[in-house]
DSSP file (Angstrom, degrees, kcal/mol; ACC not computed):
  #  RESIDUE AA STRUCTURE BP1 BP2  ACC     N-H-->O    O-->H-N    N-H-->O    O-->H-N    TCO  KAPPA ALPHA  PHI   PSI    X-CA   Y-CA   Z-CA
    1    1 A M              0   0    0      0, 0.0     0, 0.0     0, 0.0     0, 0.0   0.000 360.0 360.0 360.0 127.7   24.3  303.6  -49.4
    2    2 A A     >  -     0   0    0      1,-0.2     4,-0.9     2,-0.0     3,-0.2   0.687 360.0-146.7 -89.0 -21.1   26.2  306.8  -48.5
    3    3 A G  T  4  -     0   0    0      1,-0.2    -1,-0.2     2,-0.2     5,-0.1  -0.130  42.2 -58.4  76.3-179.5   29.6  305.3  -47.4
    4    4 A V  T  4 S+     0   0    0      1,-0.2    -1,-0.2     3,-0.1    -2,-0.0   0.887 136.6  34.2 -66.5 -40.0   31.8  306.8  -44.7
    5    5 A L  T  4 S-     0   0    0      2,-0.4    -1,-0.2    -3,-0.2    -2,-0.2   0.630 102.1-120.4 -96.1 -14.6   32.3  310.2  -46.3
    6    6 A G  S  < S+     0   0    0     -4,-0.9     2,-0.3     1,-0.2    -3,-0.1   0.519  90.0  74.8  83.6   5.9   28.8  310.7  -47.9
    7    7 A T        -     0   0    0     -5,-0.1    -2,-0.4     1,-0.1    -1,-0.2  -0.995  51.5-172.7-143.8 147.1   30.7  311.0  -51.3
    8    8 A S        +     0   0    0     -2,-0.3     2,-0.6    -3,-0.1    -1,-0.1   0.184  53.5 118.3-119.5  15.3   32.4  308.6  -53.6
    9    9 A T        -     0   0    0     94,-0.1    94,-0.4     2,-0.0     2,-0.4  -0.740  58.1-143.9 -84.9 113.8   33.8  311.3  -55.9
   10   10 A V        -     0   0    0     -2,-0.6    92,-0.2     1,-0.1     3,-0.1  -0.684  17.1-175.8 -81.5 132.8   37.6  311.2  -55.9
   11   11 A A        +     0   0    0     90,-3.1    62,-1.8    -2,-0.4     2,-0.3   0.610  63.9   9.0 -99.4 -19.7   39.1  314.6  -56.1
   12   12 A Q  E     -aB  73 101A   0     89,-1.1    89,-2.7    60,-0.2     2,-0.5  -0.982  48.0-156.5-164.5 143.8   42.8  313.7  -56.3
   13   13 A V  E     -aB  74 100A   0     60,-2.2    62,-2.3    -2,-0.3     2,-0.4  -0.998  26.8-160.7-122.2 126.0   45.2  310.8  -56.7
   14   14 A A  E     -aB  75  99A   0     85,-2.6    84,-2.8    -2,-0.5    85,-1.0  -0.851  10.0-159.7-119.3 148.6   48.7  311.5  -55.3
   15   15 A F  E     -aB  76  97A   0     60,-2.5    62,-1.9    -2,-0.4     2,-0.5  -0.922  14.9-138.1-119.7 138.6   52.0  310.0  -55.9
   16   16 A I  E     +aB  77  96A   0     80,-2.8    80,-1.8    -2,-0.4     2,-0.3  -0.853  33.5 179.6 -92.2 136.6   55.1  310.2  -53.6
   17   17 A V        -     0   0    0     60,-2.8     3,-0.2    -2,-0.5    73,-0.1  -0.951  36.5-144.4-139.2 158.5   58.3  310.7  -55.7
   18   18 A R  S    S+     0   0    0     -2,-0.3     2,-0.5     1,-0.3    -1,-0.1   0.817  99.0  30.8 -86.1 -38.5   62.0  311.1  -55.1
   19   19 A D     >  -     0   0    0      1,-0.1     4,-2.0     2,-0.0    -1,-0.3  -0.886  64.4-177.9-130.3  96.1   62.6  313.7  -57.9
   20   20 A I  H  > S+     0   0    0     -2,-0.5     4,-2.6    -3,-0.2     5,-0.2   0.858  82.5  55.7 -66.1 -35.9   59.5  315.9  -58.6
   21   21 A E  H  > S+     0   0    0      1,-0.2     4,-1.6     2,-0.2    -1,-0.2   0.946 112.3  40.9 -68.0 -47.0   61.1  317.8  -61.5
   22   22 A A  H  > S+     0   0    0      1,-0.2     4,-1.6     2,-0.2    -1,-0.2   0.892 117.6  48.8 -67.6 -37.5   61.9  314.6  -63.5
   23   23 A T  H  X S+     0   0    0     -4,-2.0     4,-2.9     1,-0.2    -2,-0.2   0.891 107.0  53.5 -71.4 -40.3   58.6  313.0  -62.7
   24   24 A K  H  X S+     0   0    0     -4,-2.6     4,-2.7     1,-0.2    -1,-0.2   0.896 106.3  53.4 -60.9 -39.3   56.5  315.9  -63.6
   25   25 A V  H  X S+     0   0    0     -4,-1.6     4,-2.6    -5,-0.2    -1,-0.2   0.909 109.6  48.6 -61.2 -42.3   58.1  316.1  -67.0
   26   26 A K  H  X S+     0   0    0     -4,-1.6     4,-2.5     2,-0.2    -2,-0.2   0.949 112.7  48.4 -63.3 -47.8   57.2  312.4  -67.5
   27   27 A F  H  X S+     0   0    0     -4,-2.9     4,-2.9     2,-0.2     5,-0.2   0.908 111.6  49.9 -59.3 -43.2   53.7  313.0  -66.4
   28   28 A A  H  X>S+     0   0    0     -4,-2.7     4,-2.0     1,-0.2     5,-1.8   0.924 111.9  47.3 -62.4 -44.5   53.4  316.1  -68.7
   29   29 A E  H  <5S+     0   0    0     -4,-2.6    -1,-0.2     2,-0.2    -2,-0.2   0.892 114.1  46.6 -69.6 -33.4   54.7  314.2  -71.7
   30   30 A F  H  <5S+     0   0    0     -4,-2.5    -2,-0.2    -5,-0.2    -1,-0.2   0.907 117.4  43.1 -70.5 -37.5   52.4  311.3  -71.1
   31   31 A L  H  <5S-     0   0    0     -4,-2.9    -2,-0.2    -5,-0.2    -1,-0.2   0.715 107.7-125.3 -73.9 -23.6   49.3  313.5  -70.5
   32   32 A G  T  <5S+     0   0    0     -4,-2.0     2,-0.2     1,-0.3    -3,-0.2   0.827  71.4 111.8  78.0  33.6   50.3  315.7  -73.4
   33   33 A V  S   <S-     0   0    0     -5,-1.8    -1,-0.3    -6,-0.2     2,-0.2  -0.751  74.4 -83.6-131.7 170.1   50.2  318.9  -71.3
   34   34 A D        -     0   0    0     -2,-0.2    -1,-0.0    -3,-0.1    -9,-0.0  -0.540  50.9-104.3 -74.9 145.1   52.6  321.5  -69.9
   35   35 A A        -     0   0    0     -2,-0.2   -10,-0.1     1,-0.1    -1,-0.1  -0.544  39.9-126.0 -67.2 133.3   54.5  320.6  -66.7
   36   36 A P        -     0   0    0      0, 0.0     2,-0.1     0, 0.0    30,-0.1  -0.250  32.1 -88.5 -74.3 168.7   52.9  322.6  -63.8
   37   37 A P        -     0   0    0      0, 0.0     2,-0.5     0, 0.0    28,-0.5  -0.400  37.6-121.4 -67.9 153.2   54.9  324.7  -61.5
   38   38 A T        -     0   0    0     26,-0.1     2,-0.3    -2,-0.1    26,-0.2  -0.872  35.6-173.4 -93.4 126.3   56.5  323.1  -58.4
   39   39 A V  E     -C   63   0A   0     24,-2.7    24,-3.2    -2,-0.5     2,-0.1  -0.855  22.4-114.0-120.0 158.6   55.3  324.8  -55.2
   40   40 A G  E     -C   62   0A   0     -2,-0.3    22,-0.2    22,-0.2    88,-0.1  -0.447  27.6-114.2 -82.5 165.9   56.4  324.4  -51.6
   41   41 A G        -     0   0    0     20,-1.1     2,-0.1     1,-0.3    21,-0.1   0.527  62.4-106.7 -80.1  -5.7   54.0  323.0  -49.0
   42   42 A G        -     0   0    0     19,-0.1     2,-0.4    87,-0.1    -1,-0.3  -0.428  37.9 -59.2 110.8 174.8   53.9  326.3  -47.0
   43   43 A N    >>  -     0   0    0     85,-0.5     4,-2.7    -2,-0.1     3,-2.2  -0.786  40.8-123.9-100.8 142.5   55.3  327.8  -43.8
   44   44 A Y  H 3> S+     0   0    0     -2,-0.4     4,-2.6    13,-0.3    -1,-0.1   0.856 106.9  69.3 -52.6 -42.9   54.4  326.2  -40.5
   45   45 A E  H 34 S+     0   0    0      1,-0.2    -1,-0.3     2,-0.2    -3,-0.0   0.775 116.0  26.6 -55.0 -24.1   53.0  329.5  -39.2
   46   46 A I  H <4 S+     0   0    0     -3,-2.2    -2,-0.2    80,-0.1    -1,-0.2   0.825 125.6  44.9-102.0 -43.2   50.1  328.9  -41.6
   47   47 A T  H  < S-     0   0    0     -4,-2.7    79,-2.0    78,-0.1    -3,-0.2   0.826  74.5-163.4 -78.4 -30.0   50.0  325.1  -42.1
   48   48 A K     <  -     0   0    0     -4,-2.6    -4,-0.1    -5,-0.3    -3,-0.1   0.892  22.9-158.1  45.5  46.9   50.3  324.2  -38.4
   49   49 A T        -     0   0    0      7,-0.2     7,-2.7    10,-0.1     2,-0.4  -0.217  13.2-168.1 -51.8 132.9   51.2  320.7  -39.6
   50   50 A E  E     -ED  55 124A   0     74,-2.9    74,-2.3     5,-0.3     2,-0.5  -1.000   6.4-166.1-127.7 132.4   50.6  317.8  -37.1
   51   51 A V  E >  S-ED  54 123A   0      3,-2.4     3,-1.0    -2,-0.4    72,-0.3  -0.969  80.6 -12.2-119.0 116.0   51.9  314.3  -37.5
   52   52 A Y  T 3  S-     0   0    0     70,-3.0    -1,-0.2    -2,-0.5    71,-0.1   0.860 131.7 -54.9  63.8  34.9   50.5  311.6  -35.3
   53   53 A G  T 3  S+     0   0    0      1,-0.2    -1,-0.2    69,-0.2    70,-0.1   0.505 116.6 107.8  81.9   2.3   48.9  314.5  -33.2
   54   54 A Q  E <  S-E   51   0A   0     -3,-1.0    -3,-2.4     1,-0.0    -1,-0.2  -0.929  79.1 -97.5-117.6 143.1   52.2  316.3  -32.6
   55   55 A P  E     -E   50   0A   0      0, 0.0    -5,-0.3     0, 0.0    -6,-0.1  -0.263  33.9-171.1 -54.7 132.2   53.3  319.6  -34.0
   56   56 A A    >   +     0   0    0     -7,-2.7     3,-1.2     1,-0.1    -7,-0.2  -0.632  12.8 169.0-129.8  75.9   55.6  319.1  -36.9
   57   57 A P  T 3  S+     0   0    0      0, 0.0   -13,-0.3     0, 0.0    -1,-0.1   0.682  77.7  44.6 -63.7 -22.3   57.1  322.4  -37.8
   58   58 A N  T 3  S+     0   0    0     25,-0.1     2,-0.3   -15,-0.1    24,-0.3   0.470  81.1 111.9-108.0  -3.8   59.7  321.0  -40.3
   59   59 A A    <   +     0   0    0     -3,-1.2     2,-0.3   -10,-0.1   -10,-0.1  -0.579  44.5 139.9 -69.0 128.3   57.6  318.5  -42.2
   60   60 A N        -     0   0    0     -2,-0.3    20,-2.6    22,-0.1     2,-0.3  -0.959  30.4-160.6-160.0 175.5   57.2  319.8  -45.7
   61   61 A A  E     - F   0  79A   0     -2,-0.3   -20,-1.1    18,-0.3     2,-0.4  -0.988  26.5-113.2-158.1 156.4   57.2  318.7  -49.3
   62   62 A L  E     -CF  40  78A   0     16,-2.4    16,-2.7    -2,-0.3     2,-0.3  -0.805  42.4-164.4 -87.1 138.8   57.6  320.0  -52.9
   63   63 A L  E     -CF  39  77A   0    -24,-3.2   -24,-2.7    -2,-0.4     2,-0.3  -0.940  19.6-178.9-128.0 147.6   54.2  319.7  -54.7
   64   64 A A  E     - F   0  76A   0     12,-1.6    12,-2.5    -2,-0.3     2,-0.4  -0.990  13.7-155.2-145.2 146.2   53.0  319.8  -58.3
   65   65 A F  E     - F   0  75A   0    -28,-0.5     2,-0.4    -2,-0.3    10,-0.2  -0.970   5.6-167.9-127.8 128.1   49.3  319.5  -59.5
   66   66 A F  E     - F   0  74A   0      8,-2.8     8,-2.3    -2,-0.4     2,-0.5  -0.939  24.1-128.9-111.0 137.5   48.0  318.3  -62.9
   67   67 A D  E     - F   0  73A   0     -2,-0.4     6,-0.2     6,-0.2    -2,-0.0  -0.767  28.5-179.8 -81.2 128.1   44.2  318.8  -63.9
   68   68 A A        -     0   0    0      4,-3.2     5,-0.2     1,-0.6    -1,-0.1  -0.049  56.5 -50.0-121.1  28.3   43.3  315.3  -65.0
   69   69 A G  S >  S-     0   0    0      3,-0.3     3,-2.4     0, 0.0    -1,-0.6  -0.577  99.3 -18.1 124.3 171.6   39.7  315.9  -66.0
   70   70 A P  T 3  S-     0   0    0      0, 0.0     3,-0.1     0, 0.0    -3,-0.0  -0.227 132.0 -14.1 -49.4 109.3   36.6  317.6  -64.4
   71   71 A G  T 3  S+     0   0    0      1,-0.2     2,-0.4    -2,-0.2    -4,-0.0   0.573 110.8 115.7  76.9   8.9   37.3  317.9  -60.7
   72   72 A L    <   -     0   0    0     -3,-2.4    -4,-3.2   -60,-0.0     2,-0.4  -0.944  40.5-175.4-118.3 130.4   40.2  315.5  -60.7
   73   73 A Q  E     -aF  12  67A   0    -62,-1.8   -60,-2.2    -2,-0.4     2,-0.5  -0.897  19.3-147.2-118.7 151.2   43.9  316.2  -59.9
   74   74 A I  E     -aF  13  66A   0     -8,-2.3    -8,-2.8    -2,-0.4     2,-0.4  -0.976  24.5-161.9-105.1 127.9   47.1  314.2  -60.0
   75   75 A E  E     -aF  14  65A   0    -62,-2.3   -60,-2.5    -2,-0.5     2,-0.4  -0.934   9.6-158.8-116.6 138.2   49.3  315.4  -57.3
   76   76 A L  E     -aF  15  64A   0    -12,-2.5   -12,-1.6    -2,-0.4     2,-0.4  -0.923  12.7-168.3-110.0 137.6   53.2  314.7  -57.1
   77   77 A I  E     -aF  16  63A   0    -62,-1.9   -60,-2.8    -2,-0.4   -14,-0.2  -0.981  14.1-175.3-133.8 119.3   54.7  315.0  -53.6
   78   78 A Q  E     - F   0  62A   0    -16,-2.7   -16,-2.4    -2,-0.4   -60,-0.1  -0.910  24.4-149.7-113.3 101.2   58.5  315.1  -53.0
   79   79 A P  E     - F   0  61A   0      0, 0.0   -18,-0.3     0, 0.0   -20,-0.0  -0.306   7.9-125.7 -72.7 150.8   58.8  315.0  -49.2
   80   80 A N        -     0   0    0    -20,-2.6     4,-0.1   -22,-0.1   -21,-0.0  -0.113  40.3 -93.2 -74.2-172.9   61.7  316.7  -47.3
   81   81 A T  S    S+     0   0    0    -23,-0.1   -22,-0.1     2,-0.1     3,-0.1   0.498  92.1 104.9 -88.0  -2.1   63.7  314.5  -44.9
   82   82 A E  S    S-     0   0    0    -24,-0.3     5,-0.3   -22,-0.1     2,-0.1  -0.359  87.5 -77.8 -75.6 156.0   61.6  315.5  -41.7
   83   83 A K  S    S+     0   0    0      4,-0.1     2,-0.3    -2,-0.1    -1,-0.1  -0.344  74.1 129.2 -57.1 122.5   59.0  313.1  -40.1
   84   84 A S  S  > S-     0   0    0     -2,-0.1     4,-2.4    -3,-0.1     5,-0.2  -0.955  70.5-105.0-162.3 165.0   55.8  313.0  -42.1
   85   85 A V  H  > S+     0   0    0     -2,-0.3     4,-1.6     2,-0.2     5,-0.1   0.795 123.2  55.3 -68.1 -25.9   53.5  310.5  -43.6
   86   86 A W  H  > S+     0   0    0      2,-0.2     4,-2.4     3,-0.1    -1,-0.2   0.956 110.5  43.1 -65.6 -51.0   54.9  311.4  -46.9
   87   87 A R  H  > S+     0   0    0     -5,-0.3     4,-2.6     1,-0.2     5,-0.2   0.934 113.5  51.5 -63.4 -46.7   58.5  310.7  -45.7
   88   88 A E  H  X S+     0   0    0     -4,-2.4     4,-2.2     1,-0.2     5,-0.3   0.878 109.2  51.7 -60.9 -36.3   57.6  307.5  -43.9
   89   89 A F  H  X>S+     0   0    0     -4,-1.6     4,-3.0    -5,-0.2     5,-0.7   0.943 111.3  46.4 -62.1 -49.3   55.8  306.2  -47.1
   90   90 A L  H  X5S+     0   0    0     -4,-2.4     4,-1.4     1,-0.2    -2,-0.2   0.915 115.0  46.6 -63.2 -41.6   58.9  306.9  -49.3
   91   91 A D  H  <5S+     0   0    0     -4,-2.6    -1,-0.2    -5,-0.2    -2,-0.2   0.859 122.9  34.0 -69.0 -35.9   61.2  305.2  -46.8
   92   92 A R  H  <5S+     0   0    0     -4,-2.2    -2,-0.2    -5,-0.2    -3,-0.2   0.872 136.8  15.4 -86.9 -40.5   59.0  302.1  -46.3
   93   93 A H  H  <5S-     0   0    0     -4,-3.0    -3,-0.2    -5,-0.3    -2,-0.2   0.595  90.2-138.0-111.9 -13.7   57.4  301.7  -49.8
   94   94 A G     << -     0   0    0     -4,-1.4    -1,-0.3    -5,-0.7   -78,-0.1  -0.381  59.0 -14.8  75.6-160.4   59.5  303.8  -52.2
   95   95 A E  S    S+     0   0    0     -2,-0.1     2,-0.3   -80,-0.1   -78,-0.2  -0.331  90.8  85.9 -71.8 152.8   57.7  305.8  -54.9
   96   96 A G  E    S-B   16   0A   0    -80,-1.8   -80,-2.8    -2,-0.0     2,-0.3  -0.901  75.5 -15.3 150.3-173.8   54.1  305.2  -55.8
   97   97 A I  E     +B   15   0A   0     -2,-0.3   -82,-0.3   -82,-0.2     3,-0.1  -0.418  49.4 173.8 -62.3 122.0   50.5  305.9  -55.1
   98   98 A H  E     -     0   0A   0    -84,-2.8    48,-2.7     1,-0.3     2,-0.3   0.855  52.2 -17.7-100.4 -50.5   50.2  307.5  -51.8
   99   99 A H  E     -Bg  14 146A   0    -85,-1.0   -85,-2.6    46,-0.2     2,-0.4  -0.977  42.1-131.3-152.9 166.5   46.5  308.6  -51.4
  100  100 A I  E     -Bg  13 147A   0     46,-1.3    48,-3.0    -2,-0.3     2,-0.3  -0.935  33.0-149.4-114.6 145.4   43.1  309.3  -52.8
  101  101 A A  E     -Bg  12 148A   0    -89,-2.7   -90,-3.1    -2,-0.4   -89,-1.1  -0.870  11.5-164.6-122.3 151.9   41.5  312.5  -51.8
  102  102 A F  E     - g   0 149A   0     46,-2.3    48,-2.7    -2,-0.3     2,-0.4  -0.997  22.5-125.2-135.5 138.3   37.9  313.6  -51.3
  103  103 A Q  E     + g   0 150A   0    -94,-0.4     2,-0.3    -2,-0.4    48,-0.2  -0.666  40.9 173.6 -78.1 132.3   36.5  317.1  -51.0
  104  104 A V        -     0   0    0     46,-3.0     2,-0.4    -2,-0.4    48,-0.3  -0.925  29.8-136.7-137.9 162.0   34.4  317.4  -47.8
  105  105 A K  S    S+     0   0    0     -2,-0.3     5,-0.1     1,-0.2    46,-0.0  -0.945  85.2  30.0-112.8 141.9   32.5  319.9  -45.7
  106  106 A G    >>  -     0   0    0     -2,-0.4     4,-2.2     3,-0.1     3,-0.8   0.981  67.5-167.9  77.6  62.5   32.8  319.9  -42.0
  107  107 A M  H 3> S+     0   0    0      1,-0.3     4,-2.7     2,-0.2     5,-0.2   0.887  80.7  53.2 -53.3 -50.8   36.3  318.6  -41.5
  108  108 A D  H 3> S+     0   0    0      1,-0.2     4,-1.3     2,-0.2    -1,-0.3   0.803 112.0  46.9 -67.2 -28.6   36.1  317.9  -37.7
  109  109 A G  H <> S+     0   0    0     -3,-0.8     4,-2.0     2,-0.2    -1,-0.2   0.899 111.9  49.7 -73.0 -41.3   32.9  315.8  -38.2
  110  110 A K  H  X S+     0   0    0     -4,-2.2     4,-2.6     1,-0.2    -2,-0.2   0.863 106.7  56.2 -66.0 -35.1   34.4  313.9  -41.1
  111  111 A I  H  X S+     0   0    0     -4,-2.7     4,-2.6    -5,-0.2    -1,-0.2   0.926 109.1  46.9 -62.3 -42.0   37.5  313.2  -39.0
  112  112 A K  H  X S+     0   0    0     -4,-1.3     4,-2.1    -5,-0.2    -2,-0.2   0.855 110.3  52.0 -64.3 -36.1   35.3  311.6  -36.4
  113  113 A D  H  X S+     0   0    0     -4,-2.0     4,-1.6     2,-0.2    -2,-0.2   0.901 111.3  47.4 -67.3 -40.2   33.4  309.6  -39.0
  114  114 A M  H  <>S+     0   0    0     -4,-2.6     5,-2.4     1,-0.2     4,-0.3   0.942 113.2  48.0 -68.1 -43.1   36.8  308.2  -40.4
  115  115 A E  H ><5S+     0   0    0     -4,-2.6     3,-1.5     1,-0.2    -1,-0.2   0.905 109.8  52.2 -64.3 -38.5   38.1  307.3  -37.0
  116  116 A L  H 3<5S+     0   0    0     -4,-2.1    -1,-0.2     1,-0.3    -2,-0.2   0.847 106.4  55.2 -58.9 -34.7   34.8  305.6  -36.1
  117  117 A A  T 3<5S-     0   0    0     -4,-1.6    -1,-0.3     2,-0.2    -2,-0.2   0.450 128.5 -98.8 -77.8  -5.1   35.2  303.6  -39.3
  118  118 A G  T < 5S+     0   0    0     -3,-1.5    -3,-0.2    -4,-0.3    -2,-0.1   0.618  86.3 122.8  97.3  14.9   38.7  302.4  -38.2
  119  119 A Y      < -     0   0    0     -5,-2.4    -1,-0.2    -6,-0.1    -2,-0.2  -0.884  52.1-147.2-111.2 103.3   40.8  304.8  -40.1
  120  120 A P        -     0   0    0      0, 0.0    18,-2.6     0, 0.0     2,-0.3  -0.344  18.2-112.7 -75.1 145.1   43.1  306.7  -37.7
  121  121 A L  E     + H   0 137A   0     16,-0.2    16,-0.3     1,-0.2     3,-0.1  -0.603  39.9 168.5 -71.6 128.8   44.2  310.3  -38.4
  122  122 A V  E     +     0   0A   0     14,-2.8   -70,-3.0     1,-0.4     2,-0.3   0.693  60.8  13.4-118.1 -29.5   47.9  310.4  -39.0
  123  123 A Q  E     +DH  51 136A   0     13,-1.1    13,-2.8   -72,-0.3    -1,-0.4  -0.992  61.0 173.4-148.9 147.6   48.6  313.9  -40.4
  124  124 A R  E     +DH  50 135A   0    -74,-2.3   -74,-2.9    -2,-0.3     2,-0.3  -0.989  14.0 129.3-152.0 148.8   46.7  317.2  -40.5
  125  125 A G  E     - H   0 134A   0      9,-2.0     9,-3.1    -2,-0.3     2,-0.3  -0.974  47.4 -82.5-178.2-176.8   47.3  320.7  -41.5
  126  126 A K  E     - H   0 133A   0    -79,-2.0     7,-0.3    -2,-0.3   -77,-0.1  -0.747  50.6 -93.3-101.8 149.7   46.2  323.8  -43.5
  127  127 A Y    >   -     0   0    0      5,-2.1     3,-2.4    -2,-0.3     5,-0.2  -0.213  42.4-109.1 -52.7 150.0   46.9  324.4  -47.1
  128  128 A G  T 3  S+     0   0    0      1,-0.3   -85,-0.5     2,-0.1    -1,-0.1   0.800 121.3  46.3 -58.2 -29.2   50.1  326.5  -47.7
  129  129 A D  T 3  S-     0   0    0    -87,-0.1    -1,-0.3   -83,-0.1    -2,-0.1   0.297 114.7-117.8 -94.9  10.1   48.1  329.5  -48.7
  130  130 A G  S <  S+     0   0    0     -3,-2.4    -2,-0.1     2,-0.1    -3,-0.0   0.534  78.3 124.8  72.0   3.3   45.7  329.1  -45.8
  131  131 A G  S    S-     0   0    0     21,-0.1    22,-3.1    -5,-0.1    23,-0.8   0.282  77.6 -22.0 -81.3  10.8   42.7  328.5  -48.0
  132  132 A G  E     - I   0 152A   0     20,-0.3    -5,-2.1    -5,-0.2     2,-0.3  -0.975  66.2-104.7 172.1-171.0   41.6  325.2  -46.6
  133  133 A E  E     -HI 126 151A   0     18,-2.0    18,-2.4    -2,-0.3     2,-0.3  -0.941  16.6-155.8-139.7 161.1   42.8  322.1  -44.7
  134  134 A Y  E     -HI 125 150A   0     -9,-3.1    -9,-2.0    -2,-0.3     2,-0.3  -0.950   2.8-168.1-135.9 159.5   43.7  318.5  -45.2
  135  135 A A  E     -HI 124 149A   0     14,-1.9    14,-3.2    -2,-0.3     2,-0.4  -0.970  10.2-150.7-148.3 135.1   43.7  315.4  -43.1
  136  136 A Y  E     -HI 123 148A   0    -13,-2.8   -14,-2.8    -2,-0.3   -13,-1.1  -0.866  10.6-164.3-107.2 140.1   45.4  312.0  -43.9
  137  137 A F  E     -HI 121 147A   0     10,-2.6    10,-1.8    -2,-0.4     2,-0.9  -0.962  26.1-115.9-124.3 142.9   44.1  308.7  -42.6
  138  138 A D  E     + I   0 146A   0    -18,-2.6     8,-0.2    -2,-0.4     3,-0.0  -0.678  51.2 146.1 -79.2 108.9   45.8  305.3  -42.5
  139  139 A A  E  >> + I   0 145A   0     -2,-0.9     4,-2.9     6,-0.5     5,-0.8   0.058  31.6 116.5-121.5  19.1   43.8  303.1  -44.8
  140  140 A I  H  >5S+     0   0    0      4,-0.3     4,-1.1     3,-0.2     6,-0.1   0.893  70.8  53.1 -60.9 -45.8   46.7  301.1  -46.0
  141  141 A D  H  45S+     0   0    0      1,-0.2    -1,-0.2     2,-0.1    -2,-0.1   0.942 126.7  19.0 -58.3 -47.5   45.5  297.7  -44.6
  142  142 A G  H  45S+     0   0    0      3,-0.1    -2,-0.2     1,-0.1    -1,-0.2   0.857 138.0  29.0 -94.5 -34.2   42.1  297.8  -46.1
  143  143 A L  H  <5S-     0   0    0     -4,-2.9    -3,-0.2     2,-0.3    -2,-0.1   0.500  95.1-127.9-102.4  -8.9   42.2  300.3  -49.0
  144  144 A K  S  <<S+     0   0    0     -4,-1.1     2,-0.3    -5,-0.8    -4,-0.3   0.574  82.6  51.3  70.5  12.1   45.9  299.9  -49.8
  145  145 A C  E    S- I   0 139A   0     -6,-0.7    -6,-0.5    -8,-0.0    -2,-0.3  -0.946  91.3 -89.9-157.3 172.4   46.6  303.7  -49.6
  146  146 A F  E     -gI  99 138A   0    -48,-2.7   -46,-1.3    -2,-0.3     2,-0.4  -0.502  36.7-138.5 -76.9 161.0   46.1  306.7  -47.4
  147  147 A V  E     -gI 100 137A   0    -10,-1.8   -10,-2.6   -48,-0.2     2,-0.4  -0.992  14.9-157.8-121.1 139.7   42.8  308.7  -47.8
  148  148 A E  E     -gI 101 136A   0    -48,-3.0   -46,-2.3    -2,-0.4     2,-0.4  -0.924   4.9-153.0-116.3 136.6   43.0  312.4  -47.6
  149  149 A L  E     -gI 102 135A   0    -14,-3.2   -14,-1.9    -2,-0.4     2,-0.4  -0.911  12.9-164.7-106.0 141.8   40.1  314.7  -46.8
  150  150 A L  E     -gI 103 134A   0    -48,-2.7   -46,-3.0    -2,-0.4     2,-0.5  -0.988   9.6-177.4-124.5 128.3   40.3  318.2  -48.3
  151  151 A E  E     - I   0 133A   0    -18,-2.4   -18,-2.0    -2,-0.4     2,-0.4  -0.937  10.8-161.3-128.3 111.6   38.1  321.1  -47.1
  152  152 A S  E     - I   0 132A   0     -2,-0.5   -20,-0.3   -48,-0.3   -21,-0.1  -0.738  10.5-158.2 -91.2 141.6   38.6  324.4  -49.1
  153  153 A Y              0   0    0    -22,-3.1   -21,-0.2    -2,-0.4    -1,-0.1   0.648 360.0 360.0 -92.0 -19.8   37.4  327.5  -47.5
  154  154 A R              0   0    0    -23,-0.8    -1,-0.2     0, 0.0   -22,-0.1   0.415 360.0 360.0-107.8 360.0   37.0  329.6  -50.8
């Protein structure tokens, strides 16, 4: 059985946080590693972020990434105050697990597969460095979190 995406390998688990600096120190201590740098989500001219199908030039976040084993990342996300699925999650649910992510090829086709499976697209954009793209799907009712698809170009 192939599932909706054709893969069951989780690439990332992400948490929404209020204070990325304090949280990344706690994760680093817990994991016994150095705290990673905090990076911005990128400029809209590159990311072309869309939230619910509408341009969202001011939606952004601070990000930090931990390597948590072969092919697995832990991502921390501190959203800004603009409308995004990150901000909505923090406002509605507080801090916690936001999404699980999967690496895919053929983003547009995978988006169609997810929507046909009943998971609506809620946010989409390119990586801040332009090296790939992401798409978030609302899977909260069934899977209890968002699902993110990642397609890296490099």
